[in-house]
N, C-alpha and C positions, 0 to 999 in steps of 0.2 A: 537750183531749182533738180528736181527729179523725177526722172521721164517717164512714165505711166507704163512703160514694160519692166521700170523696176521695182512698182509698187504693187507689180502680180504676184513679188517675195512675201512681200504682206500676206496677200490674200491666201497667197498659199498656209504659210503659220495657222493663220485664221479658220481654212481650211481644217487641218490635221487637229483646233483644237475642240475644234468638237468631240473627238474622240476625249479629250480632258474633262469635258462637261457630260461626257455621260458615263465613261470613269465616277462620275464625282457623285454622278445621282444616284445610281447603280451601288458605289459604297457607305453612300449614308444612307440610303435603305437599308442594308446591312447594317453601319452603326448603328440606326434607333430601333433594327428590331433584335439585335442580339443586346442590346438595354431595355428597352420600353417594357420589359417586364421581369426587372433582373427585382427589384424587388420587393416580389412573395418569393423569392429564394432566398433572400439577405442576414445572413443572419443579427444577433441583434448591437455585435459590434464593428458594425457597419461603417467604413470611411469613406459617408456622402462627399467630404468635396474632394476629398480624390475620385469621387466615381465625376465630379465635373471638371475635375481635370482635367480628366482623359479624354471627357468630352469637347473642350475648350483645345489639348494639344492635336485630336483630329480637324479640328476646325481652324485652328491656326497655322499646320500645315498646309492645308491647303489652301489655306490663302494667301501664306508662301507663296507656294507652285502656281497656281492664279498672277499672281504678278510677273513671275519670272514669265510666263507667256505674255504678258500682256510687254513684260520689257522686250522680251524677245519679237513680237508685233512693230513698236515702235522700233527697234530696231534694225532692221527686213525692213520697213518701209523707209528708214533714211538711206541706206544703204545697197538694198537692193540684193543684198545676200539672204539668200531660202534660209531661216532657222528653224525647220519644221523638224527637227529630231528634239524643240525643247519642249512645246506640247505632251510628248510624247514621255518622255521623262519626265515631266513632271507628273503623268500619268503614273508612270511609278511610284514619284516620289504619293502622291494619293496615294495611289494604295498602301504604301508603304505605312503613313500614317493610322489609315484605317488598322491595319496590324496592331501598332502602339500605344496605339490607344484601346483597341479589345484589351490589350494584357494588360495597362493600366484601369479595365475596370475594371476586369475579374479580381486582379490582383486587392483594390478598392474592398470588392464586394464577399471577400477572405472565404 
């Protein structure tokens, strides 16, 4: 059985995960703002399926990053090792997902 002192490592990962949630909220707002008015600037040959794939790419990358953080919390809970670097790295992953998705979206808008 895990001692209470060991569970503080999981708590530390959760606390740092707040940064990841903040990054996700901000990047989602940026993605929405960057794409919400794109329909007016699109030429008649826009690839709307590509635009949808760009959005799905962003949310898929974000989901994978949150799953990595959840695994880090469980691992920290069981082992007592503080893996606070995982949510920080996952925050960078969410930001990278945003940049990739915006590039895919702009390419789809032709």
